Structure formats: structure tokens, C-alpha cells
N, CA and C atoms of all chains as a GROMACS GRO file, in nm:
protein
  624
    1MET      N    1   8.147   9.641  10.849
    1MET     CA    2   8.130   9.777  10.904
    1MET      C    3   8.223   9.873  10.829
    2SER      N    4   8.170   9.986  10.788
    2SER     CA    5   8.252  10.082  10.714
    2SER      C    6   8.358  10.146  10.802
    3ILE      N    7   8.462  10.191  10.735
    3ILE     CA    8   8.568  10.266  10.801
    3ILE      C    9   8.569  10.406  10.742
    4SER      N   10   8.578  10.506  10.828
    4SER     CA   11   8.584  10.642  10.774
    4SER      C   12   8.720  10.705  10.799
    5LEU      N   13   8.756  10.792  10.706
    5LEU     CA   14   8.876  10.873  10.717
    5LEU      C   15   8.825  11.018  10.713
    6THR      N   16   8.840  11.087  10.827
    6THR     CA   17   8.792  11.224  10.838
    6THR      C   18   8.912  11.318  10.836
    7VAL      N   19   8.906  11.419  10.750
    7VAL     CA   20   9.015  11.516  10.741
    7VAL      C   21   8.959  11.652  10.779
    8LEU      N   22   9.014  11.709  10.888
    8LEU     CA   23   8.971  11.841  10.937
    8LEU      C   24   9.078  11.941  10.898
    9TYR      N   25   9.041  12.040  10.816
    9TYR     CA   26   9.137  12.140  10.768
    9TYR      C   27   9.131  12.265  10.853
   10ASN      N   28   9.244  12.305  10.907
   10ASN     CA   29   9.251  12.431  10.982
   10ASN      C   30   9.221  12.548  10.888
   11PRO      N   31   9.171  12.659  10.944
   11PRO     CA   32   9.142  12.775  10.859
   11PRO      C   33   9.268  12.822  10.785
   12PRO      N   34   9.258  12.831  10.653
   12PRO     CA   35   9.375  12.872  10.572
   12PRO      C   36   9.396  13.024  10.576
   13ALA      N   37   9.516  13.065  10.545
   13ALA     CA   38   9.545  13.209  10.537
   13ALA      C   39   9.464  13.273  10.425
   14ASP      N   40   9.452  13.201  10.312
   14ASP     CA   41   9.378  13.254  10.196
   14ASP      C   42   9.267  13.155  10.162
   15ALA      N   43   9.148  13.183  10.215
   15ALA     CA   44   9.038  13.086  10.200
   15ALA      C   45   8.998  13.068  10.054
   16ALA      N   46   9.000  13.174   9.976
   16ALA     CA   47   8.958  13.163   9.836
   16ALA      C   48   9.054  13.075   9.758
   17ALA      N   49   9.185  13.092   9.782
   17ALA     CA   50   9.285  13.009   9.713
   17ALA      C   51   9.271  12.863   9.757
   18PHE      N   52   9.248  12.842   9.886
   18PHE     CA   53   9.228  12.706   9.938
   18PHE      C   54   9.109  12.641   9.868
   19ASP      N   55   8.997  12.712   9.866
   19ASP     CA   56   8.875  12.654   9.810
   19ASP      C   57   8.890  12.621   9.662
   20LYS      N   58   8.958  12.710   9.590
   20LYS     CA   59   8.980  12.686   9.446
   20LYS      C   60   9.065  12.559   9.426
   21HIS      N   61   9.175  12.549   9.501
   21HIS     CA   62   9.260  12.432   9.487
   21HIS      C   63   9.186  12.305   9.531
   22TYR      N   64   9.112  12.316   9.641
   22TYR     CA   65   9.040  12.198   9.690
   22TYR      C   66   8.942  12.147   9.584
   23ASP      N   67   8.862  12.238   9.531
   23ASP     CA   68   8.756  12.197   9.438
   23ASP      C   69   8.811  12.153   9.302
   24GLU      N   70   8.916  12.222   9.256
   24GLU     CA   71   8.964  12.196   9.119
   24GLU      C   72   9.071  12.088   9.113
   25VAL      N   73   9.146  12.070   9.222
   25VAL     CA   74   9.258  11.975   9.218
   25VAL      C   75   9.240  11.864   9.322
   26HIS      N   76   9.223  11.902   9.449
   26HIS     CA   77   9.229  11.800   9.554
   26HIS      C   78   9.108  11.706   9.553
   27ALA      N   79   8.988  11.761   9.547
   27ALA     CA   80   8.869  11.674   9.549
   27ALA      C   81   8.871  11.576   9.431
   28PRO      N   82   8.906  11.621   9.309
   28PRO     CA   83   8.915  11.524   9.198
   28PRO      C   84   9.020  11.416   9.223
   29LEU      N   85   9.134  11.454   9.286
   29LEU     CA   86   9.236  11.352   9.319
   29LEU      C   87   9.179  11.252   9.419
   30ALA      N   88   9.113  11.303   9.524
   30ALA     CA   89   9.059  11.214   9.627
   30ALA      C   90   8.949  11.125   9.571
   31ALA      N   91   8.871  11.181   9.477
   31ALA     CA   92   8.760  11.103   9.419
   31ALA      C   93   8.811  10.984   9.338
   32LYS      N   94   8.941  10.988   9.300
   32LYS     CA   95   8.999  10.876   9.223
   32LYS      C   96   9.048  10.762   9.312
   33LEU      N   97   9.042  10.780   9.444
   33LEU     CA   98   9.091  10.674   9.533
   33LEU      C   99   9.015  10.544   9.508
   34PRO      N  100   9.087  10.433   9.492
   34PRO     CA  101   9.018  10.306   9.474
   34PRO      C  102   8.941  10.268   9.602
   35ASN      N  103   8.840  10.187   9.588
   35ASN     CA  104   8.764  10.130   9.702
   35ASN      C  105   8.682  10.234   9.778
   36LEU      N  106   8.671  10.354   9.722
   36LEU     CA  107   8.598  10.460   9.793
   36LEU      C  108   8.449  10.429   9.791
   37GLU      N  109   8.390  10.428   9.910
   37GLU     CA  110   8.247  10.398   9.922
   37GLU      C  111   8.167  10.528   9.913
   38SER      N  112   8.218  10.632   9.982
   38SER     CA  113   8.155  10.764   9.976
   38SER      C  114   8.259  10.870  10.010
   39PHE      N  115   8.231  10.993   9.969
   39PHE     CA  116   8.323  11.105   9.993
   39PHE      C  117   8.236  11.229  10.001
   40THR      N  118   8.230  11.289  10.120
   40THR     CA  119   8.149  11.410  10.138
   40THR      C  120   8.235  11.523  10.193
   41ILE      N  121   8.191  11.644  10.163
   41ILE     CA  122   8.261  11.765  10.207
   41ILE      C  123   8.162  11.854  10.280
   42VAL      N  124   8.205  11.912  10.391
   42VAL     CA  125   8.127  12.015  10.460
   42VAL      C  126   8.218  12.135  10.483
   43ARG      N  127   8.166  12.252  10.448
   43ARG     CA  128   8.237  12.376  10.482
   43ARG      C  129   8.156  12.441  10.594
   44PRO      N  130   8.200  12.424  10.720
   44PRO     CA  131   8.118  12.471  10.831
   44PRO      C  132   8.095  12.621  10.829
   45GLY      N  133   7.975  12.660  10.873
   45GLY     CA  134   7.943  12.800  10.888
   45GLY      C  135   7.985  12.849  11.026
   46PRO      N  136   7.962  12.978  11.054
   46PRO     CA  137   7.993  13.032  11.186
   46PRO      C  138   7.906  12.968  11.294
   47GLY      N  139   7.953  12.971  11.418
   47GLY     CA  140   7.875  12.918  11.530
   47GLY      C  141   7.753  13.004  11.557
   48PRO      N  142   7.664  12.955  11.648
   48PRO     CA  143   7.541  13.029  11.680
   48PRO      C  144   7.570  13.170  11.731
   49ASP      N  145   7.689  13.188  11.791
   49ASP     CA  146   7.727  13.321  11.843
   49ASP      C  147   7.804  13.402  11.738
   50GLY      N  148   7.811  13.353  11.613
   50GLY     CA  149   7.880  13.425  11.508
   50GLY      C  150   8.030  13.401  11.502
   51SER      N  151   8.080  13.316  11.591
   51SER     CA  152   8.225  13.290  11.594
   51SER      C  153   8.267  13.208  11.472
   52ALA      N  154   8.391  13.230  11.428
   52ALA     CA  155   8.444  13.157  11.313
   52ALA      C  156   8.454  13.008  11.348
   53PRO      N  157   8.424  12.920  11.252
   53PRO     CA  158   8.436  12.777  11.280
   53PRO      C  159   8.581  12.737  11.302
   54GLN      N  160   8.598  12.634  11.386
   54GLN     CA  161   8.735  12.590  11.419
   54GLN      C  162   8.805  12.526  11.299
   55TYR      N  163   8.727  12.468  11.208
   55TYR     CA  164   8.784  12.407  11.087
   55TYR      C  165   8.717  12.467  10.964
   56HIS      N  166   8.797  12.482  10.859
   56HIS     CA  167   8.747  12.542  10.736
   56HIS      C  168   8.669  12.441  10.652
   57LEU      N  169   8.713  12.316  10.658
   57LEU     CA  170   8.651  12.212  10.574
   57LEU      C  171   8.664  12.078  10.644
   58ILE      N  172   8.561  11.998  10.633
   58ILE     CA  173   8.562  11.860  10.683
   58ILE      C  174   8.541  11.770  10.562
   59ALA      N  175   8.635  11.681  10.537
   59ALA     CA  176   8.616  11.581  10.432
   59ALA      C  177   8.600  11.445  10.499
   60THR      N  178   8.500  11.370  10.456
   60THR     CA  179   8.478  11.237  10.513
   60THR      C  180   8.476  11.136  10.400
   61LEU      N  181   8.572  11.043  10.406
   61LEU     CA  182   8.580  10.937  10.304
   61LEU      C  183   8.549  10.806  10.374
   62THR      N  184   8.467  10.722  10.312
   62THR     CA  185   8.442  10.592  10.373
   62THR      C  186   8.482  10.479  10.277
   63PHE      N  187   8.523  10.369  10.341
   63PHE     CA  188   8.568  10.248  10.271
   63PHE      C  189   8.497  10.130  10.338
   64ASP      N  190   8.488  10.017  10.268
   64ASP     CA  191   8.410   9.910  10.331
   64ASP      C  192   8.489   9.825  10.430
   65SER      N  193   8.617   9.849  10.444
   65SER     CA  194   8.696   9.778  10.547
   65SER      C  195   8.826   9.854  10.570
   66ALA      N  196   8.892   9.823  10.680
   66ALA     CA  197   9.022   9.886  10.708
   66ALA      C  198   9.125   9.846  10.602
   67GLU      N  199   9.115   9.720  10.556
   67GLU     CA  200   9.209   9.672  10.454
   67GLU      C  201   9.189   9.750  10.323
   68ALA      N  202   9.063   9.775  10.287
   68ALA     CA  203   9.033   9.850  10.164
   68ALA      C  204   9.087   9.992  10.174
   69MET      N  205   9.074  10.052  10.294
   69MET     CA  206   9.125  10.188  10.313
   69MET      C  207   9.279  10.190  10.303
   70GLN      N  208   9.341  10.094  10.370
   70GLN     CA  209   9.488  10.092  10.369
   70GLN      C  210   9.543  10.068  10.228
   71ALA      N  211   9.479   9.978  10.154
   71ALA     CA  212   9.524   9.951  10.017
   71ALA      C  213   9.509  10.077   9.931
   72SER      N  214   9.399  10.148   9.952
   72SER     CA  215   9.371  10.267   9.872
   72SER      C  216   9.468  10.380   9.906
   73MET      N  217   9.484  10.406  10.035
   73MET     CA  218   9.570  10.518  10.075
   73MET      C  219   9.718  10.486  10.052
   74GLY      N  220   9.752  10.358  10.050
   74GLY     CA  221   9.892  10.318  10.029
   74GLY      C  222   9.930  10.308   9.883
   75GLY      N  223   9.832  10.317   9.793
   75GLY     CA  224   9.858  10.305   9.651
   75GLY      C  225   9.892  10.440   9.588
   76PRO      N  226   9.910  10.443   9.455
   76PRO     CA  227   9.952  10.567   9.387
   76PRO      C  228   9.849  10.681   9.400
   77GLU      N  229   9.720  10.647   9.398
   77GLU     CA  230   9.618  10.753   9.412
   77GLU      C  231   9.621  10.812   9.553
   78GLY      N  232   9.644  10.725   9.653
   78GLY     CA  233   9.653  10.773   9.791
   78GLY      C  234   9.774  10.863   9.809
   79LYS      N  235   9.884  10.822   9.746
   79LYS     CA  236  10.007  10.902   9.755
   79LYS      C  237   9.987  11.038   9.686
   80ALA      N  238   9.921  11.038   9.571
   80ALA     CA  239   9.898  11.163   9.498
   80ALA      C  240   9.812  11.259   9.582
   81ALA      N  241   9.706  11.205   9.644
   81ALA     CA  242   9.618  11.290   9.724
   81ALA      C  243   9.692  11.342   9.848
   82THR      N  244   9.767  11.254   9.912
   82THR     CA  245   9.840  11.295  10.033
   82THR      C  246   9.949  11.396   9.999
   83ASP      N  247  10.021  11.371   9.890
   83ASP     CA  248  10.127  11.465   9.849
   83ASP      C  249  10.069  11.602   9.817
   84ASP      N  250   9.948  11.605   9.766
   84ASP     CA  251   9.887  11.732   9.727
   84ASP      C  252   9.856  11.822   9.847
   85LEU      N  253   9.845  11.765   9.966
   85LEU     CA  254   9.816  11.847  10.086
   85LEU      C  255   9.916  11.962  10.100
   86ALA      N  256  10.042  11.935  10.064
   86ALA     CA  257  10.146  12.036  10.077
   86ALA      C  258  10.120  12.158   9.989
   87ASN      N  259  10.032  12.140   9.887
   87ASN     CA  260  10.006  12.250   9.792
   87ASN      C  261   9.898  12.348   9.838
   88PHE      N  262   9.822  12.311   9.942
   88PHE     CA  263   9.713  12.402   9.982
   88PHE      C  264   9.679  12.396  10.131
   89ALA      N  265   9.726  12.294  10.203
   89ALA     CA  266   9.683  12.275  10.342
   89ALA      C  267   9.795  12.308  10.440
   90GLN      N  268   9.868  12.414  10.410
   90GLN     CA  269   9.982  12.451  10.494
   90GLN      C  270   9.940  12.488  10.635
   91ALA      N  271   9.814  12.526  10.654
   91ALA     CA  272   9.768  12.563  10.788
   91ALA      C  273   9.750  12.440  10.878
   92GLY      N  274   9.754  12.322  10.817
   92GLY     CA  275   9.748  12.200  10.897
   92GLY      C  276   9.617  12.124  10.885
   93VAL      N  277   9.628  11.993  10.904
   93VAL     CA  278   9.511  11.906  10.900
   93VAL      C  279   9.516  11.809  11.017
   94THR      N  280   9.399  11.764  11.056
   94THR     CA  281   9.385  11.656  11.154
   94THR      C  282   9.317  11.542  11.083
   95ILE      N  283   9.377  11.424  11.089
   95ILE     CA  284   9.321  11.307  11.020
   95ILE      C  285   9.281  11.203  11.124
   96LEU      N  286   9.159  11.154  11.113
   96LEU     CA  287   9.104  11.059  11.210
   96LEU      C  288   9.042  10.943  11.135
   97THR      N  289   9.071  10.821  11.178
   97THR     CA  290   9.010  10.705  11.113
   97THR      C  291   8.947  10.613  11.218
   98GLY      N  292   8.838  10.549  11.182
   98GLY     CA  293   8.775  10.455  11.273
   98GLY      C  294   8.651  10.394  11.210
   99GLU      N  295   8.599  10.292  11.277
   99GLU     CA  296   8.477  10.226  11.230
   99GLU      C  297   8.357  10.317  11.244
  100VAL      N  298   8.270  10.312  11.148
  100VAL     CA  299   8.149  10.394  11.150
  100VAL      C  300   8.035  10.312  11.210
  101GLN      N  301   7.980  10.364  11.319
  101GLN     CA  302   7.865  10.299  11.383
  101GLN      C  303   7.740  10.379  11.346
  102GLN      N  304   7.648  10.315  11.276
  102GLN     CA  305   7.526  10.385  11.233
  102GLN      C  306   7.421  10.372  11.342
  103VAL      N  307   7.382  10.485  11.402
  103VAL     CA  308   7.280  10.483  11.507
  103VAL      C  309   7.142  10.504  11.446
  104VAL      N  310   7.132  10.602  11.357
  104VAL     CA  311   7.005  10.631  11.286
  104VAL      C  312   7.038  10.639  11.138
  105MET      N  313   6.959  11.996   9.986
  105MET     CA  314   7.093  11.956  10.031
  105MET      C  315   7.092  11.934  10.182
  106SER      N  316   7.149  11.825  10.226
  106SER     CA  317   7.149  11.795  10.370
  106SER      C  318   7.239  11.891  10.447
  107ILE      N  319   7.207  11.905  10.574
  107ILE     CA  320   7.289  11.982  10.666
  107ILE      C  321   7.343  11.887  10.770
  108SER      N  322   7.473  11.896  10.799
  108SER     CA  323   7.527  11.810  10.904
  108SER      C  324   7.565  11.890  11.027
  109LEU      N  325   7.553  11.823  11.142
  109LEU     CA  326   7.600  11.877  11.269
  109LEU      C  327   7.704  11.776  11.317
  110THR      N  328   7.829  11.821  11.321
  110THR     CA  329   7.940  11.734  11.362
  110THR      C  330   7.984  11.774  11.502
  111VAL      N  331   7.993  11.676  11.590
  111VAL     CA  332   8.037  11.702  11.728
  111VAL      C  333   8.167  11.626  11.750
  112LEU      N  334   8.274  11.701  11.778
  112LEU     CA  335   8.406  11.642  11.803
  112LEU      C  336   8.431  11.647  11.954
  113TYR      N  337   8.446  11.532  12.015
  113TYR     CA  338   8.466  11.527  12.161
  113TYR      C  339   8.614  11.516  12.194
  114ASN      N  340   8.662  11.608  12.277
  114ASN     CA  341   8.800  11.600  12.324
  114ASN      C  342   8.820  11.474  12.408
  115PRO      N  343   8.943  11.424  12.415
  115PRO     CA  344   8.968  11.303  12.495
  115PRO      C  345   8.927  11.325  12.641
  116PRO      N  346   8.841  11.239  12.694
  116PRO     CA  347   8.794  11.255  12.832
  116PRO      C  348   8.898  11.205  12.932
  117ALA      N  349   8.886  11.251  13.056
  117ALA     CA  350   8.976  11.203  13.162
  117ALA      C  351   8.952  11.054  13.186
  118ASP      N  352   8.825  11.011  13.183
  118ASP     CA  353   8.790  10.870  13.207
  118ASP      C  354   8.715  10.819  13.085
  119ALA      N  355   8.789  10.755  12.995
  119ALA     CA  356   8.730  10.714  12.867
  119ALA      C  357   8.620  10.610  12.887
  120ALA      N  358   8.637  10.520  12.983
  120ALA     CA  359   8.536  10.414  13.003
  120ALA      C  360   8.405  10.475  13.052
  121ALA      N  361   8.414  10.572  13.145
  121ALA     CA  362   8.293  10.637  13.196
  121ALA      C  363   8.225  10.718  13.085
  122PHE      N  364   8.307  10.787  13.005
  122PHE     CA  365   8.253  10.862  12.890
  122PHE      C  366   8.177  10.768  12.797
  123ASP      N  367   8.242  10.659  12.759
  123ASP     CA  368   8.181  10.568  12.662
  123ASP      C  369   8.051  10.509  12.714
  124LYS      N  370   8.050  10.473  12.842
  124LYS     CA  371   7.928  10.416  12.901
  124LYS      C  372   7.815  10.520  12.897
  125HIS      N  373   7.845  10.642  12.938
  125HIS     CA  374   7.741  10.745  12.937
  125HIS      C  375   7.696  10.776  12.794
  126TYR      N  376   7.793  10.783  12.704
  126TYR     CA  377   7.757  10.814  12.565
  126TYR      C  378   7.662  10.708  12.509
  127ASP      N  379   7.699  10.582  12.525
  127ASP     CA  380   7.620  10.474  12.464
  127ASP      C  381   7.486  10.454  12.533
  128GLU      N  382   7.484  10.468  12.665
  128GLU     CA  383   7.362  10.433  12.740
  128GLU      C  384   7.267  10.551  12.757
  129VAL      N  385   7.321  10.673  12.755
  129VAL     CA  386   7.236  10.790  12.781
  129VAL      C  387   7.235  10.887  12.663
  130HIS      N  388   7.355  10.931  12.621
  130HIS     CA  389   7.357  11.041  12.524
  130HIS      C  390   7.311  10.999  12.384
  131ALA      N  391   7.363  10.888  12.334
  131ALA     CA  392   7.323  10.846  12.199
  131ALA      C  393   7.172  10.822  12.191
  132PRO      N  394   7.111  10.756  12.291
  132PRO     CA  395   6.964  10.742  12.286
  132PRO      C  396   6.891  10.876  12.288
  133LEU      N  397   6.944  10.974  12.365
  133LEU     CA  398   6.882  11.107  12.365
  133LEU      C  399   6.893  11.171  12.227
  134ALA      N  400   7.012  11.164  12.168
  134ALA     CA  401   7.033  11.225  12.036
  134ALA      C  402   6.949  11.156  11.929
  135ALA      N  403   6.932  11.024  11.944
  135ALA     CA  404   6.855  10.948  11.844
  135ALA      C  405   6.708  10.990  11.844
  136LYS      N  406   6.662  11.054  11.953
  136LYS     CA  407   6.522  11.098  11.961
  136LYS      C  408   6.499  11.234  11.895
  137LEU      N  409   6.605  11.299  11.848
  137LEU     CA  410   6.589  11.431  11.786
  137LEU      C  411   6.494  11.423  11.667
  138PRO      N  412   6.395  11.510  11.661
  138PRO     CA  413   6.305  11.508  11.545
  138PRO      C  414   6.382  11.548  11.417
  139ASN      N  415   6.331  11.505  11.305
  139ASN     CA  416   6.384  11.543  11.173
  139ASN      C  417   6.522  11.485  11.144
  140LEU      N  418   6.567  11.392  11.226
  140LEU     CA  419   6.702  11.336  11.208
  140LEU      C  420   6.702  11.246  11.084
  141GLU      N  421   6.796  11.275  10.994
  141GLU     CA  422   6.806  11.196  10.870
  141GLU      C  423   6.901  11.078  10.892
  142SER      N  424   7.013  11.106  10.960
  142SER     CA  425   7.109  11.000  10.994
  142SER      C  426   7.190  11.045  11.114
  143PHE      N  427   7.250  10.948  11.183
  143PHE     CA  428   7.330  10.976  11.303
  143PHE      C  429   7.435  10.866  11.309
  144THR      N  430   7.560  10.904  11.291
  144THR     CA  431   7.669  10.806  11.296
  144THR      C  432   7.773  10.847  11.400
  145ILE      N  433   7.841  10.746  11.451
  145ILE     CA  434   7.945  10.765  11.552
  145ILE      C  435   8.074  10.701  11.503
  146VAL      N  436   8.185  10.769  11.522
  146VAL     CA  437   8.317  10.710  11.497
  146VAL      C  438   8.402  10.731  11.622
  147ARG      N  439   8.465  10.625  11.668
  147ARG     CA  440   8.564  10.638  11.776
  147ARG      C  441   8.700  10.618  11.711
  148PRO      N  442   8.771  10.728  11.681
  148PRO     CA  443   8.895  10.716  11.604
  148PRO      C  444   9.001  10.632  11.675
  149GLY      N  445   9.077  10.559  11.594
  149GLY     CA  446   9.189  10.482  11.646
  149GLY      C  447   9.314  10.569  11.648
  150PRO      N  448   9.425  10.512  11.696
  150PRO     CA  449   9.552  10.587  11.695
  150PRO      C  450   9.597  10.618  11.552
  151GLY      N  451   9.680  10.721  11.537
  151GLY     CA  452   9.735  10.755  11.406
  151GLY      C  453   9.832  10.649  11.357
  152PRO      N  454   9.877  10.662  11.230
  152PRO     CA  455   9.969  10.564  11.172
  152PRO      C  456  10.098  10.550  11.253
  153ASP      N  457  10.134  10.658  11.324
  153ASP     CA  458  10.256  10.655  11.406
  153ASP      C  459  10.226  10.613  11.550
  154GLY      N  460  10.103  10.567  11.576
  154GLY     CA  461  10.067  10.522  11.710
  154GLY      C  462  10.022  10.633  11.804
  155SER      N  463  10.021  10.757  11.755
  155SER     CA  464   9.984  10.869  11.841
  155SER      C  465   9.834  10.865  11.875
  156ALA      N  466   9.799  10.913  11.993
  156ALA     CA  467   9.658  10.916  12.035
  156ALA      C  468   9.580  11.008  11.943
  157PRO      N  469   9.456  10.972  11.911
  157PRO     CA  470   9.376  11.059  11.825
  157PRO      C  471   9.342  11.190  11.896
  158GLN      N  472   9.327  11.296  11.816
  158GLN     CA  473   9.299  11.427  11.873
  158GLN      C  474   9.158  11.434  11.934
  159TYR      N  475   9.067  11.354  11.883
  159TYR     CA  476   8.931  11.351  11.937
  159TYR      C  477   8.894  11.208  11.974
  160HIS      N  478   8.818  11.195  12.081
  160HIS     CA  479   8.781  11.062  12.130
  160HIS      C  480   8.663  11.005  12.051
  161LEU      N  481   8.575  11.094  12.008
  161LEU     CA  482   8.454  11.048  11.938
  161LEU      C  483   8.409  11.158  11.842
  162ILE      N  484   8.362  11.115  11.726
  162ILE     CA  485   8.302  11.206  11.628
  162ILE      C  486   8.157  11.162  11.609
  163ALA      N  487   8.064  11.250  11.636
  163ALA     CA  488   7.923  11.222  11.607
  163ALA      C  489   7.881  11.309  11.490
  164THR      N  490   7.814  11.250  11.393
  164THR     CA  491   7.765  11.325  11.278
  164THR      C  492   7.616  11.303  11.264
  165LEU      N  493   7.542  11.412  11.276
  165LEU     CA  494   7.397  11.407  11.262
  165LEU      C  495   7.361  11.484  11.136
  166THR      N  496   7.272  11.429  11.055
  166THR     CA  497   7.228  11.504  10.937
  166THR      C  498   7.077  11.526  10.940
  167PHE      N  499   7.041  11.641  10.879
  167PHE     CA  500   6.901  11.684  10.870
  167PHE      C  501   6.878  11.726  10.725
  168ASP      N  502   6.751  11.731  10.683
  168ASP     CA  503   6.733  11.760  10.540
  168ASP      C  504   6.734  11.909  10.506
  169SER      N  505   6.742  11.995  10.606
  169SER     CA  506   6.754  12.139  10.580
  169SER      C  507   6.802  12.208  10.707
  170ALA      N  508   6.849  12.330  10.690
  170ALA     CA  509   6.892  12.408  10.807
  170ALA      C  510   6.774  12.436  10.899
  171GLU      N  511   6.656  12.458  10.840
  171GLU     CA  512   6.536  12.485  10.920
  171GLU      C  513   6.500  12.361  11.004
  172ALA      N  514   6.510  12.243  10.942
  172ALA     CA  515   6.478  12.119  11.014
  172ALA      C  516   6.575  12.099  11.131
  173MET      N  517   6.705  12.132  11.108
  173MET     CA  518   6.804  12.118  11.216
  173MET      C  519   6.774  12.217  11.328
  174GLN      N  520   6.745  12.342  11.291
  174GLN     CA  521   6.721  12.444  11.393
  174GLN      C  522   6.597  12.411  11.476
  175ALA      N  523   6.492  12.363  11.408
  175ALA     CA  524   6.370  12.327  11.481
  175ALA      C  525   6.398  12.212  11.577
  176SER      N  526   6.478  12.116  11.531
  176SER     CA  527   6.508  11.999  11.612
  176SER      C  528   6.594  12.035  11.733
  177MET      N  529   6.702  12.108  11.708
  177MET     CA  530   6.794  12.142  11.817
  177MET      C  531   6.733  12.244  11.912
  178GLY      N  532   6.638  12.324  11.863
  178GLY     CA  533   6.575  12.425  11.948
  178GLY      C  534   6.457  12.372  12.028
  179GLY      N  535   6.414  12.248  12.000
  179GLY     CA  536   6.300  12.189  12.070
  179GLY      C  537   6.344  12.117  12.197
  180PRO      N  538   6.248  12.052  12.265
  180PRO     CA  539   6.279  11.987  12.394
  180PRO      C  540   6.382  11.874  12.381
  181GLU      N  541   6.378  11.798  12.270
  181GLU     CA  542   6.476  11.689  12.255
  181GLU      C  543   6.616  11.746  12.234
  182GLY      N  544   6.624  11.857  12.158
  182GLY     CA  545   6.754  11.922  12.137
  182GLY      C  546   6.810  11.977  12.268
  183LYS      N  547   6.720  12.034  12.347
  183LYS     CA  548   6.763  12.088  12.477
  183LYS      C  549   6.811  11.975  12.569
  184ALA      N  550   6.738  11.862  12.568
  184ALA     CA  551   6.777  11.749  12.654
  184ALA      C  552   6.915  11.696  12.614
  185ALA      N  553   6.938  11.683  12.484
  185ALA     CA  554   7.068  11.631  12.438
  185ALA      C  555   7.180  11.730  12.469
  186THR      N  556   7.153  11.859  12.446
  186THR     CA  557   7.256  11.961  12.472
  186THR      C  558   7.285  11.971  12.622
  187ASP      N  559   7.179  11.969  12.704
  187ASP     CA  560   7.198  11.977  12.849
  187ASP      C  561   7.279  11.858  12.901
  188ASP      N  562   7.262  11.742  12.837
  188ASP     CA  563   7.332  11.622  12.883
  188ASP      C  564   7.483  11.630  12.864
  189LEU      N  565   7.531  11.719  12.775
  189LEU     CA  566   7.676  11.730  12.753
  189LEU      C  567   7.749  11.757  12.885
  190ALA      N  568   7.686  11.833  12.973
  190ALA     CA  569   7.750  11.868  13.101
  190ALA      C  570   7.776  11.745  13.188
  191ASN      N  571   7.704  11.634  13.156
  191ASN     CA  572   7.717  11.513  13.238
  191ASN      C  573   7.834  11.422  13.200
  192PHE      N  574   7.894  11.447  13.083
  192PHE     CA  575   8.002  11.354  13.042
  192PHE      C  576   8.108  11.420  12.953
  193ALA      N  577   8.081  11.539  12.898
  193ALA     CA  578   8.173  11.598  12.800
  193ALA      C  579   8.248  11.717  12.859
  194GLN      N  580   8.287  11.702  12.984
  194GLN     CA  581   8.356  11.813  13.052
  194GLN      C  582   8.488  11.849  12.986
  195ALA      N  583   8.548  11.757  12.911
  195ALA     CA  584   8.675  11.786  12.845
  195ALA      C  585   8.657  11.879  12.724
  196GLY      N  586   8.532  11.899  12.684
  196GLY     CA  587   8.507  11.995  12.578
  196GLY      C  588   8.465  11.932  12.446
  197VAL      N  589   8.387  12.008  12.372
  197VAL     CA  590   8.341  11.963  12.240
  197VAL      C  591   8.357  12.076  12.140
  198THR      N  592   8.372  12.038  12.014
  198THR     CA  593   8.370  12.133  11.903
  198THR      C  594   8.250  12.096  11.817
  199ILE      N  595   8.165  12.192  11.790
  199ILE     CA  596   8.044  12.165  11.711
  199ILE      C  597   8.052  12.245  11.580
  200LEU      N  598   8.031  12.176  11.471
  200LEU     CA  599   8.042  12.237  11.338
  200LEU      C  600   7.919  12.202  11.256
  201THR      N  601   7.861  12.301  11.189
  201THR     CA  602   7.745  12.271  11.105
  201THR      C  603   7.766  12.330  10.966
  202GLY      N  604   7.712  12.260  10.866
  202GLY     CA  605   7.723  12.311  10.730
  202GLY      C  606   7.655  12.218  10.632
  203GLU      N  607   7.640  12.266  10.509
  203GLU     CA  608   7.580  12.185  10.404
  203GLU      C  609   7.671  12.070  10.366
  204VAL      N  610   7.611  11.956  10.339
  204VAL     CA  611   7.688  11.838  10.300
  204VAL      C  612   7.692  11.831  10.148
  205GLN      N  613   7.814  11.830  10.094
  205GLN     CA  614   7.832  11.817   9.950
  205GLN      C  615   7.880  11.675   9.922
  206GLN      N  616   7.800  11.601   9.848
  206GLN     CA  617   7.836  11.461   9.820
  206GLN      C  618   7.921  11.458   9.694
  207VAL      N  619   8.046  11.414   9.706
  207VAL     CA  620   8.136  11.406   9.589
  207VAL      C  621   8.127  11.266   9.529
  208VAL      N  622   8.133  11.165   9.615
  208VAL     CA  623   8.122  11.025   9.570
  208VAL      C  624   8.019  10.957   9.659
   0.00000   0.00000   0.00000
């Protein structure tokens, strides 16, 4: 069963600077993580009532086991990606990990 | 490009009752949504420091276009799934939608 690591980014003070750093620096760093099964990004739009989304970006990384995720995140590529958060994610992140249950 | 609908459930007062309702009633209702491309569930574990996760459950539904999602959520199955939130998600939900960008 796959394990996912979901990173929810709070809305940044400067969205354009965040997006540039994410696309040019952070996503390439994260894409180098060993054992990565998949890595997707969503930039949520406004709600049906036009309200700003609660998170600016959702990144979802999957690995084929908890051990594979831990080895990846604990290695040099994991440290590089985690250390990079300080360069653009000052508004804060929420990180959630767990088994992925496929319903459909 | 796929569109995802992510539902983040706040920690419920009674996790066992939430989980039972989710698995036996809500997930089957959501699985009936027309145009559904995929539907996955993650129940996040505690953080590396043992702290409780910020969300009890993450549901991710994908559709092949924004129009397909809107038609699905606006139809009777979408209404049934949305109406059912009142039966178990009293602690609150955050719903986010956006295009899915596949990096890896």
C-alpha cells in the first residue's frame, strides 16, 4: 500500500515570488527524492463563493512503503528539500503522512 | 488536465463514529459520483514528534475536467454526498479544488 506525504502551504505574502521559487527550485529538488512513486501539485482556486483558498499549494508525494519514504526523506535529497522550505514557505506548512486507500 | 477536489476533515469529537460513518455511508456515496476518475483516502498518522495530525482524513477526488466535476457535484449524487457531511463532519471540512500538475 502506498504512503503519501501531503504538504499544505499557507498563503504566502508574495504569491508570485513563492510560485517562482517553488517551480524553479523546490519542485526540482523534491523531484530528486529517491523512491518517489509520484509527485503532484495543485494550486487551489477560489471557493464557489469566491473566497480565497485556505492553502496556496498542495503537494502530494507518494512512496511505495513507509520505509521507502523514511529513507528518502532522511537522506541528503530529503534534507535539501526540507531545508529549502525556509527559503520560500515562511507563511507555514502543514505536513501529513499516511497510507493511501484507493476507493475508485 | 485533471481537476482534483480535496476534502480535509478536521479531527472529529468521536473518531470511531466518524470512521464508521465515513467507510459505511459517505465513501460509498462519494464513489457513486458520475465522471469520477479516482478517489483516494488518507488517514494521516501522528507527526514525527508524535503530535496529532491537523486533519483526521484527506479525501482526494479527481475528474477529467472542471466541467465534469461541476456536473458531477451539481447533480443528485453530488447533492447526496454534500448533504451527508452534516451527518458526520460537524467538526468542519476544508474543500480545495484545482488543476492537478503531475511532476513525477
